[in-house]
Residue frames as a rotation matrix with the C-alpha (Angstrom) as fourth column:
UNK 1
-0.898 0.205 0.391 16.75
-0.163 0.669 -0.725 26.81
-0.410 -0.715 -0.567 24.26
UNK 2
0.074 0.977 -0.198 13.37
-0.642 -0.105 -0.759 27.42
-0.763 0.184 0.620 22.47
UNK 3
0.120 -0.116 -0.986 14.80
-0.941 0.302 -0.150 25.51
0.315 0.946 -0.073 19.40
UNK 4
-0.863 -0.471 -0.183 15.83
-0.387 0.849 -0.360 22.58
0.324 -0.240 -0.915 21.52
UNK 5
-0.541 0.770 0.337 12.32
-0.210 0.264 -0.941 22.40
-0.814 -0.581 0.019 23.13
UNK 6
0.180 0.595 -0.783 10.81
-0.894 -0.233 -0.382 22.63
-0.410 0.769 0.490 19.60
UNK 7
-0.274 -0.499 -0.822 12.98
-0.779 0.617 -0.115 19.85
0.564 0.609 -0.558 18.32
UNK 8
-0.978 -0.003 0.207 12.25
-0.138 0.755 -0.641 17.63
-0.154 -0.656 -0.739 21.39
UNK 9
-0.180 0.982 0.065 8.41
-0.473 -0.028 -0.881 18.24
-0.862 -0.189 0.469 20.90
UNK 10
0.263 0.319 -0.910 8.56
-0.961 0.001 -0.277 17.47
-0.087 0.948 0.307 17.24
UNK 11
-0.675 -0.527 -0.516 10.67
-0.510 0.839 -0.189 14.16
0.533 0.136 -0.835 17.65
UNK 12
-0.919 0.306 0.250 8.28
-0.066 0.504 -0.861 13.08
-0.390 -0.808 -0.442 20.35
UNK 13
-0.046 0.949 -0.312 5.07
-0.577 -0.280 -0.767 14.20
-0.815 0.145 0.561 18.63
UNK 14
-0.190 -0.017 -0.982 5.96
-0.931 0.321 0.174 12.28
0.312 0.947 -0.077 15.37
UNK 15
-0.891 -0.204 -0.406 5.99
-0.132 0.971 -0.198 8.94
0.435 -0.123 -0.892 17.20
UNK 16
-0.724 0.689 0.021 2.86
0.024 0.055 -0.998 9.82
-0.689 -0.722 -0.056 19.20
UNK 17
-0.012 0.717 -0.697 0.94
-0.859 -0.364 -0.360 10.70
-0.512 0.595 0.620 15.93
UNK 18
-0.488 -0.200 -0.850 2.19
-0.695 0.678 0.239 7.62
0.528 0.707 -0.470 14.23
UNK 19
-0.977 0.072 -0.200 0.91
0.160 0.869 -0.469 5.42
0.140 -0.490 -0.860 17.19
UNK 20
-0.532 0.811 -0.245 -2.40
0.498 0.065 -0.865 7.17
-0.685 -0.582 -0.439 17.95
UNK 21
-0.209 0.445 0.871 -3.27
0.933 -0.176 0.314 9.33
0.293 0.878 -0.379 14.99
UNK 22
-0.788 -0.150 0.597 -4.06
0.113 -0.989 -0.099 12.93
0.605 -0.010 0.796 14.90
UNK 23
0.104 0.876 0.471 -7.70
-0.393 -0.398 0.829 12.89
0.914 -0.271 0.303 16.37
UNK 24
0.815 0.235 -0.529 -6.83
0.358 0.514 0.780 10.52
0.455 -0.825 0.335 19.41
UNK 25
-0.251 -0.925 -0.284 -3.80
0.841 -0.063 -0.538 12.44
0.480 -0.374 0.794 20.23
UNK 26
0.850 0.472 -0.235 -4.20
0.524 -0.710 0.471 15.18
0.056 -0.523 -0.850 23.02
UNK 27
0.457 -0.619 0.639 -1.82
-0.432 -0.782 -0.449 18.06
0.778 -0.071 -0.625 23.90
UNK 28
0.545 -0.171 0.821 -1.34
-0.798 0.196 0.570 16.17
-0.258 -0.966 -0.030 27.24
UNK 29
0.865 -0.320 0.386 -0.01
0.394 0.910 -0.130 13.08
-0.310 0.265 0.913 25.19
UNK 30
0.645 -0.622 0.443 2.38
0.351 -0.274 -0.896 15.33
0.678 0.734 0.042 23.43
UNK 31
0.384 -0.580 0.718 3.72
-0.767 -0.634 -0.102 17.10
0.514 -0.512 -0.688 26.40
UNK 32
0.764 -0.034 0.645 4.19
-0.469 0.658 0.589 13.78
-0.444 -0.752 0.487 28.24
UNK 33
0.813 -0.406 0.417 6.03
0.577 0.654 -0.489 12.21
-0.074 0.639 0.766 25.29
UNK 34
0.422 -0.679 0.601 8.37
0.050 -0.644 -0.763 15.48
0.905 0.352 -0.238 25.10
UNK 35
-0.037 -0.484 -0.874 8.91
0.917 0.332 -0.223 15.18
0.398 -0.810 0.431 28.80
UNK 36
-0.923 -0.160 0.350 7.31
0.087 -0.973 -0.214 18.55
0.375 -0.167 0.912 29.61
UNK 37
-0.557 0.817 -0.146 4.16
0.357 0.077 -0.931 19.88
-0.749 -0.571 -0.335 31.20
UNK 38
0.128 0.701 0.702 1.25
0.985 -0.008 -0.171 21.04
-0.114 0.713 -0.692 29.18
UNK 39
0.829 0.108 -0.548 1.73
0.178 -0.981 0.076 24.65
-0.530 -0.161 -0.833 30.13
UNK 40
-0.049 -0.966 -0.252 5.40
-0.215 -0.237 0.947 24.38
-0.975 0.101 -0.197 28.92
UNK 41
-0.476 -0.029 0.879 4.14
0.768 0.474 0.432 22.74
-0.429 0.880 -0.203 25.63
UNK 42
0.593 0.763 0.256 1.73
0.797 -0.513 -0.318 25.53
-0.112 0.393 -0.913 25.07
UNK 43
0.515 -0.411 -0.752 4.64
-0.125 -0.904 0.409 27.99
-0.848 -0.116 -0.517 25.17
UNK 44
-0.736 -0.673 0.074 6.22
-0.036 0.148 0.988 26.20
-0.676 0.724 -0.133 22.16
UNK 45
-0.906 0.414 0.087 2.97
0.181 0.194 0.964 25.31
0.383 0.889 -0.251 20.34
UNK 46
-0.765 0.592 0.255 -0.37
-0.626 -0.589 -0.511 26.92
-0.152 -0.550 0.821 20.97
UNK 47
0.314 0.946 0.084 -2.43
-0.874 0.323 -0.364 24.29
-0.371 0.041 0.928 19.30
UNK 48
0.124 -0.307 0.944 -2.30
0.050 0.952 0.303 20.50
-0.991 0.010 0.133 18.28
UNK 49
0.913 0.202 0.354 -2.79
0.350 0.060 -0.935 21.51
-0.210 0.978 -0.015 14.69
UNK 50
0.753 -0.654 -0.070 0.44
-0.636 -0.698 -0.328 23.47
0.166 0.291 -0.942 14.84
UNK 51
0.047 -0.690 0.722 2.29
-0.623 0.545 0.561 20.58
-0.781 -0.476 -0.404 16.29
UNK 52
0.361 0.187 0.914 1.00
0.474 0.807 -0.352 18.24
-0.803 0.560 0.203 13.53
UNK 53
0.996 0.045 0.081 1.71
0.092 -0.459 -0.884 20.69
-0.002 0.887 -0.461 10.81
UNK 54
0.403 -0.915 -0.019 5.28
-0.906 -0.402 0.134 21.22
-0.131 -0.037 -0.991 12.12
UNK 55
0.077 -0.247 0.966 5.64
-0.275 0.926 0.259 17.40
-0.958 -0.286 0.004 12.32
UNK 56
0.726 0.367 0.581 4.46
0.468 0.354 -0.810 17.01
-0.503 0.860 0.086 8.74
UNK 57
0.905 -0.417 -0.078 6.80
-0.380 -0.715 -0.586 19.81
0.189 0.560 -0.806 7.51
UNK 58
0.235 -0.889 0.393 9.72
-0.857 0.001 0.515 18.28
-0.458 -0.457 -0.762 9.38
UNK 59
0.180 0.061 0.982 8.98
0.097 0.992 -0.080 14.77
-0.979 0.109 0.173 8.08
UNK 60
0.853 0.189 0.486 8.73
0.480 0.084 -0.874 15.88
-0.206 0.978 -0.019 4.41
UNK 61
0.736 -0.672 -0.080 11.84
-0.673 -0.715 -0.190 18.27
0.070 0.193 -0.979 4.70
UNK 62
-0.094 -0.808 0.581 13.99
-0.604 0.510 0.612 15.29
-0.791 -0.293 -0.536 5.94
UNK 63
0.350 0.182 0.919 12.65
0.413 0.850 -0.326 13.11
-0.841 0.494 0.222 3.17
UNK 64
0.993 0.075 0.093 13.29
0.118 -0.504 -0.856 15.59
-0.017 0.861 -0.509 0.53
UNK 65
0.491 -0.870 0.045 16.80
-0.861 -0.478 0.173 15.99
-0.129 -0.124 -0.984 1.76
UNK 66
-0.060 -0.369 0.928 17.36
-0.245 0.906 0.345 12.32
-0.968 -0.206 -0.145 1.79
UNK 67
0.805 0.321 0.500 16.05
0.445 0.232 -0.865 12.21
-0.393 0.918 0.044 -1.98
UNK 68
0.911 -0.399 -0.104 18.46
-0.398 -0.784 -0.477 15.04
0.109 0.476 -0.873 -2.81
UNK 69
0.103 -0.916 0.387 21.44
-0.867 0.108 0.487 13.42
-0.488 -0.385 -0.783 -1.20
UNK 70
-0.041 -0.185 0.982 20.81
-0.042 0.982 0.183 10.04
-0.998 -0.034 -0.048 -2.67
UNK 71
0.898 0.418 -0.136 20.17
-0.106 -0.096 -0.990 11.13
-0.427 0.903 -0.042 -6.29
UNK 72
0.348 -0.858 -0.379 23.85
-0.922 -0.387 0.028 11.53
-0.171 0.339 -0.925 -6.90
UNK 73
-0.528 -0.561 0.638 24.56
-0.505 0.811 0.295 7.81
-0.683 -0.166 -0.711 -6.42
UNK 74
0.249 0.669 0.700 21.99
0.396 0.589 -0.704 6.89
-0.884 0.453 -0.118 -9.08
UNK 75
-0.666 -0.727 -0.168 23.00
0.153 -0.353 0.923 7.15
-0.730 0.589 0.346 -12.62
UNK 76
-0.769 0.443 0.460 19.89
0.498 -0.034 0.866 6.69
0.399 0.896 -0.194 -14.92
UNK 77
-0.649 0.647 0.400 16.81
-0.598 -0.759 0.258 8.57
0.470 -0.072 0.879 -14.86
UNK 78
0.303 0.811 -0.500 14.82
-0.307 0.580 0.755 5.48
0.902 -0.075 0.424 -14.05
UNK 79
-0.162 -0.424 -0.891 17.07
0.772 0.507 -0.382 4.59
0.614 -0.750 0.246 -11.12
UNK 80
-0.963 -0.150 0.226 16.72
0.010 -0.852 -0.523 8.29
0.271 -0.501 0.822 -9.77
UNK 81
-0.359 0.892 0.276 13.01
-0.746 -0.451 0.490 8.32
0.561 -0.030 0.827 -10.13
UNK 82
0.268 0.396 -0.878 12.61
0.164 0.880 0.446 4.86
0.950 -0.263 0.171 -8.50
UNK 83
-0.566 -0.614 -0.550 14.74
0.718 -0.040 -0.695 6.05
0.405 -0.788 0.464 -5.56
UNK 84
-0.903 0.205 0.378 12.80
-0.301 -0.929 -0.216 9.19
0.307 -0.308 0.900 -5.12
UNK 85
0.049 0.998 -0.032 9.46
-0.691 0.057 0.720 7.44
0.721 -0.013 0.693 -5.05
UNK 86
-0.043 -0.072 -0.997 10.74
0.497 0.864 -0.083 4.80
0.867 -0.499 -0.001 -2.83
UNK 87
-0.863 -0.355 -0.359 11.50
0.490 -0.422 -0.763 7.45
0.119 -0.834 0.538 -0.21
UNK 88
-0.877 0.453 0.161 8.63
-0.440 -0.891 0.109 9.75
0.193 0.024 0.981 -1.05
UNK 89
-0.069 0.959 -0.276 5.85
-0.893 0.063 0.445 7.15
0.444 0.277 0.852 -1.48
UNK 90
0.150 0.009 -0.989 6.72
-0.004 1.000 0.008 3.57
0.989 0.003 0.150 -0.71
UNK 91
-0.751 -0.583 -0.311 8.44
0.310 0.105 -0.945 4.14
0.584 -0.806 0.101 2.72
UNK 92
-0.789 0.496 0.363 5.57
-0.614 -0.599 -0.515 6.42
-0.038 -0.629 0.776 4.16
UNK 93
0.119 0.865 -0.487 3.11
-0.763 0.393 0.513 3.80
0.635 0.311 0.707 2.86
UNK 94
-0.116 -0.195 -0.974 4.67
0.379 0.898 -0.225 1.20
0.918 -0.395 -0.030 5.11
UNK 95
-0.992 -0.122 0.020 4.56
0.042 -0.489 -0.872 3.71
0.116 -0.864 0.490 7.97
UNK 96
-0.548 0.829 0.114 1.04
-0.836 -0.539 -0.104 4.38
-0.025 -0.152 0.988 7.40
UNK 97
0.078 0.571 -0.817 0.01
-0.381 0.775 0.505 0.73
0.921 0.272 0.278 6.87
UNK 98
-0.506 -0.375 -0.777 1.52
0.612 0.479 -0.630 0.09
0.608 -0.794 -0.013 10.37
UNK 99
-0.735 0.205 -0.646 -0.33
0.468 -0.536 -0.703 3.05
-0.490 -0.819 0.298 11.69
UNK 100
-0.421 0.542 0.727 -3.54
0.816 -0.124 0.565 3.66
0.397 0.831 -0.390 9.81
UNK 101
0.527 0.626 -0.575 -4.66
0.808 -0.579 0.111 6.34
-0.263 -0.523 -0.811 12.22
UNK 102
-0.274 -0.731 -0.624 -1.81
0.362 -0.680 0.637 8.50
-0.891 -0.051 0.452 11.00
UNK 103
-0.755 0.033 0.655 -3.25
0.652 -0.066 0.755 8.53
0.068 0.997 0.028 7.46
UNK 104
0.113 0.984 -0.138 -6.43
0.951 -0.147 -0.272 10.34
-0.288 -0.101 -0.952 8.52
UNK 105
0.059 0.044 -0.997 -5.34
0.176 -0.984 -0.033 14.00
-0.983 -0.173 -0.066 8.38
UNK 106
-0.799 -0.400 -0.449 -4.30
-0.331 -0.332 0.883 13.76
-0.502 0.855 0.133 4.83
UNK 107
-0.906 0.422 -0.019 -7.32
0.276 0.626 0.729 11.67
0.320 0.655 -0.684 3.83
UNK 108
-0.078 0.914 -0.398 -10.20
0.974 -0.015 -0.225 13.23
-0.212 -0.405 -0.889 5.86
UNK 109
0.073 0.219 0.973 -9.63
0.690 -0.715 0.110 16.76
0.720 0.663 -0.203 4.48
UNK 110
0.523 0.049 -0.851 -8.42
0.756 -0.487 0.437 18.54
-0.393 -0.872 -0.292 7.65
UNK 111
0.857 0.030 0.514 -7.78
0.407 -0.651 -0.641 21.91
0.315 0.759 -0.570 6.22
UNK 112
0.817 -0.577 -0.007 -5.04
-0.479 -0.685 0.549 23.02
-0.322 -0.445 -0.836 8.34
UNK 113
0.073 -0.801 0.595 -2.69
0.128 0.599 0.791 20.22
-0.989 0.019 0.146 6.94
UNK 114
0.789 0.348 0.507 -3.50
0.513 0.084 -0.855 21.04
-0.340 0.934 -0.112 3.31
UNK 115
0.895 -0.423 -0.143 -1.14
-0.446 -0.830 -0.337 23.88
0.023 0.365 -0.931 2.84
UNK 116
0.112 -0.926 0.361 1.89
-0.778 0.144 0.612 21.86
-0.618 -0.349 -0.704 4.22
UNK 117
0.142 0.029 0.989 0.90
0.403 0.911 -0.084 18.77
-0.904 0.411 0.118 2.15
UNK 118
0.926 0.249 0.283 0.56
0.347 -0.273 -0.897 20.88
-0.146 0.929 -0.339 -0.96
UNK 119
0.677 -0.734 -0.052 3.98
-0.732 -0.679 0.057 22.62
-0.077 -0.001 -0.997 -0.39
UNK 120
-0.060 -0.665 0.745 5.65
-0.422 0.693 0.584 19.27
-0.904 -0.279 -0.323 0.22
UNK 121
0.450 0.292 0.844 4.18
0.571 0.633 -0.523 17.87
-0.686 0.717 0.118 -3.06
UNK 122
0.998 -0.069 -0.007 5.29
-0.050 -0.652 -0.757 20.88
0.047 0.756 -0.653 -4.98
UNK 123
0.380 -0.915 0.135 8.80
-0.842 -0.281 0.460 20.68
-0.383 -0.289 -0.878 -3.55
UNK 124
-0.044 -0.320 0.946 8.93
0.004 0.947 0.320 16.99
-0.999 0.018 -0.041 -4.53
UNK 125
0.711 0.397 0.580 7.71
0.552 0.196 -0.810 17.68
-0.435 0.897 -0.080 -8.02
UNK 126
0.747 -0.577 -0.330 10.58
-0.654 -0.729 -0.204 20.15
-0.123 0.368 -0.922 -8.48
UNK 127
-0.134 -0.834 0.535 12.92
-0.619 0.492 0.612 17.32
-0.774 -0.249 -0.582 -7.76
UNK 128
0.122 0.331 0.936 11.25
0.411 0.841 -0.351 15.11
-0.904 0.427 -0.033 -10.12
UNK 129
0.964 0.258 -0.060 11.19
0.084 -0.516 -0.853 17.73
-0.251 0.817 -0.519 -12.90
UNK 130
0.366 -0.911 -0.189 14.93
-0.877 -0.406 0.258 18.16
-0.312 0.071 -0.948 -12.50
UNK 131
-0.341 -0.420 0.841 15.40
-0.076 0.904 0.421 14.43
-0.937 0.080 -0.340 -13.10
UNK 132
0.302 0.517 0.801 13.20
0.673 0.480 -0.563 14.59
-0.675 0.709 -0.203 -16.17
UNK 133
0.644 0.045 -0.764 14.41
-0.214 -0.948 -0.236 17.76
-0.735 0.315 -0.601 -17.69
UNK 134
-0.273 -0.918 -0.288 17.49
-0.610 -0.067 0.790 16.44
-0.744 0.391 -0.541 -19.34
UNK 135
-0.374 0.229 0.899 15.41
0.477 0.878 -0.025 13.96
-0.795 0.420 -0.438 -21.30
UNK 136
-0.539 0.045 -0.841 13.83
-0.328 -0.931 0.160 16.78
-0.776 0.362 0.516 -23.13
UNK 137
-0.997 0.065 -0.032 11.96
-0.011 0.293 0.956 14.48
0.072 0.954 -0.291 -25.74
UNK 138
-0.512 0.857 -0.062 8.54
0.750 0.411 -0.518 14.72
-0.418 -0.312 -0.853 -24.31
UNK 139
-0.335 0.492 0.803 5.61
0.541 -0.597 0.592 16.80
0.771 0.633 -0.066 -25.60
UNK 140
0.793 0.601 -0.101 4.92
0.392 -0.376 0.840 17.88
0.467 -0.705 -0.533 -22.09
UNK 141
0.171 -0.734 0.657 7.13
-0.603 -0.605 -0.519 20.05
0.779 -0.308 -0.546 -19.98
UNK 142
-0.540 -0.499 -0.677 8.94
0.166 0.726 -0.668 18.20
0.825 -0.473 -0.309 -17.17
UNK 143
-0.878 0.299 0.375 6.96
-0.473 -0.411 -0.780 20.07
-0.079 -0.861 0.502 -14.51
UNK 144
0.043 0.992 -0.117 3.72
-0.997 0.050 0.054 18.74
0.059 0.114 0.992 -15.90
UNK 145
0.114 -0.070 -0.991 5.03
-0.205 0.974 -0.093 15.18
0.972 0.214 0.097 -16.19
UNK 146
-0.879 -0.475 -0.043 6.17
-0.010 0.109 -0.994 15.51
0.477 -0.873 -0.100 -12.59
UNK 147
-0.556 0.747 0.365 2.64
-0.822 -0.432 -0.370 16.57
-0.119 -0.506 0.854 -11.61
UNK 148
0.300 0.714 -0.633 1.17
-0.826 0.526 0.202 13.63
0.477 0.463 0.747 -13.44
UNK 149
-0.270 -0.532 -0.802 3.46
0.010 0.832 -0.555 11.24
0.963 -0.158 -0.219 -11.76
UNK 150
-0.968 -0.062 0.244 2.67
-0.229 -0.181 -0.956 12.55
0.103 -0.982 0.161 -8.20
UNK 151
-0.143 0.982 0.121 -1.12
-0.978 -0.122 -0.166 12.42
-0.149 -0.143 0.979 -8.84
UNK 152
0.264 0.244 -0.933 -0.89
-0.523 0.849 0.074 8.90
0.810 0.468 0.352 -10.30
UNK 153
-0.604 -0.573 -0.554 1.11
0.125 0.618 -0.776 7.64
0.787 -0.538 -0.302 -7.36
UNK 154
-0.758 0.460 0.463 -1.25
-0.644 -0.414 -0.643 9.27
-0.104 -0.786 0.610 -4.97
UNK 155
0.237 0.891 -0.388 -4.00
-0.951 0.295 0.096 7.16
0.200 0.346 0.917 -6.62
UNK 156
-0.027 -0.384 -0.923 -1.82
-0.233 0.900 -0.368 4.01
0.972 0.205 -0.114 -6.39
UNK 157
-0.886 -0.414 0.209 -1.44
-0.250 0.045 -0.967 4.53
0.391 -0.909 -0.143 -2.70
UNK 158
-0.340 0.876 0.342 -5.12
-0.910 -0.214 -0.355 4.36
-0.238 -0.432 0.870 -2.34
UNK 159
0.623 0.666 -0.411 -5.43
-0.769 0.618 -0.164 1.00
0.144 0.418 0.897 -4.09
UNK 160
-0.154 -0.770 -0.619 -2.26
-0.429 0.616 -0.660 -0.92
0.890 0.164 -0.426 -3.43
UNK 161
0.812 0.549 -0.196 -2.74
-0.120 0.486 0.866 -3.61
0.571 -0.680 0.460 -0.95
UNK 162
0.647 -0.704 -0.293 0.94
0.496 0.097 0.863 -3.57
-0.579 -0.703 0.413 0.25
UNK 163
0.344 -0.658 -0.670 4.32
-0.462 -0.740 0.489 -1.83
-0.817 0.141 -0.558 -0.49
UNK 164
-0.654 -0.560 0.508 5.36
0.241 0.482 0.842 -4.47
-0.717 0.673 -0.180 -3.15
UNK 165
0.130 0.663 0.737 2.14
0.976 0.044 -0.212 -3.82
-0.172 0.747 -0.642 -5.15
UNK 166
0.835 0.176 -0.521 2.68
0.120 -0.983 -0.141 -0.04
-0.537 0.056 -0.842 -4.82
UNK 167
-0.135 -0.972 -0.191 6.36
-0.291 -0.146 0.946 -0.46
-0.947 0.183 -0.263 -5.92
UNK 168
-0.486 -0.075 0.871 5.33
0.656 0.627 0.420 -2.47
-0.577 0.775 -0.256 -8.86
UNK 169
0.520 0.802 0.293 2.68
0.813 -0.360 -0.458 0.06
-0.262 0.476 -0.839 -9.95
UNK 170
0.684 -0.375 -0.626 5.14
-0.243 -0.926 0.290 2.90
-0.688 -0.046 -0.724 -9.65
UNK 171
-0.366 -0.871 0.328 7.81
0.016 0.347 0.938 0.95
-0.930 0.349 -0.113 -11.47
UNK 172
-0.133 0.483 0.865 5.31
0.901 0.423 -0.098 0.31
-0.413 0.767 -0.491 -14.38
UNK 173
0.824 0.567 -0.024 4.25
0.520 -0.771 -0.369 3.85
-0.227 0.292 -0.929 -14.59
UNK 174
0.386 -0.791 -0.474 7.87
-0.329 -0.598 0.731 5.13
-0.862 -0.127 -0.491 -14.59
UNK 175
-0.605 -0.553 0.572 8.96
0.352 0.459 0.816 2.76
-0.714 0.695 -0.083 -17.39
UNK 176
0.233 0.724 0.650 5.92
0.944 -0.007 -0.330 3.76
-0.235 0.690 -0.685 -19.33
UNK 177
0.898 0.172 -0.405 6.71
0.178 -0.984 -0.022 7.54
-0.402 -0.052 -0.914 -18.93
UNK 178
0.015 -0.954 -0.298 10.38
-0.382 -0.281 0.881 7.23
-0.924 0.100 -0.369 -19.71
UNK 179
-0.436 -0.160 0.885 9.62
0.682 0.584 0.442 5.10
-0.587 0.796 -0.146 -22.79
UNK 180
0.567 0.741 0.359 7.39
0.798 -0.386 -0.463 7.82
-0.204 0.549 -0.810 -24.07
UNK 181
0.783 -0.368 -0.501 10.24
-0.227 -0.920 0.321 10.38
-0.579 -0.138 -0.803 -23.62
UNK 182
-0.264 -0.893 0.364 12.66
0.183 0.324 0.928 8.45
-0.947 0.312 0.078 -25.68
UNK 183
-0.216 0.163 -0.963 12.92
-0.872 -0.476 0.115 9.50
-0.440 0.864 0.244 -29.38
UNK 184
0.685 0.613 0.394 11.22
-0.320 0.739 -0.593 7.00
-0.655 0.280 0.702 -31.67
UNK 185
-0.280 -0.780 0.560 13.47
0.407 0.432 0.805 4.74
-0.870 0.453 0.196 -33.80
UNK 186
-0.319 0.012 -0.948 13.91
-0.757 -0.605 0.247 6.24
-0.571 0.796 0.202 -37.19
UNK 187
0.768 0.626 0.138 12.09
-0.358 0.598 -0.717 4.39
-0.531 0.501 0.683 -40.03
UNK 188
0.872 -0.412 -0.264 14.35
-0.053 0.457 -0.888 1.88
0.487 0.788 0.377 -41.92
UNK 189
-0.011 -0.916 0.401 16.92
-0.904 -0.163 -0.397 1.75
0.428 -0.367 -0.826 -39.01
């Protein structure tokens, strides 16, 4: 039963956090959205920070699973990378644009969210490195290229005016990186 309550809270909390943001959401809001009393909610989660961190971990786990499931349907490294970044960066960008309040925990340095964010990024970088590893022509290891990609896309999200611009910036970066990994044509060929 505890797992059912936890799932119910997480499902309800995700929509509440998206609608109101972290700071404006109260435990009372979360309890009401989950259809339970505040004391019942406190039996599942002791603090709002715990709820938010669990929502963040759940959201990123679902996204990573969706990335993993969809990679097999893509054939080229560029298609795979585009797909991965579409789910990981562009889709959440759209959610955050619709609910700017939700962006704040990641951008105001709330310390409790940092470990969950860092773990999610590291897991995504593992997926990227696996896509890049078979190319093997770069001077940097695939893990380092994956790290550069995630950091660059993070910066793109800060400056893009909309999802189309973000997508275009990511696409340009991916094409540039993949071109640098292809062997140079031999002289005289």
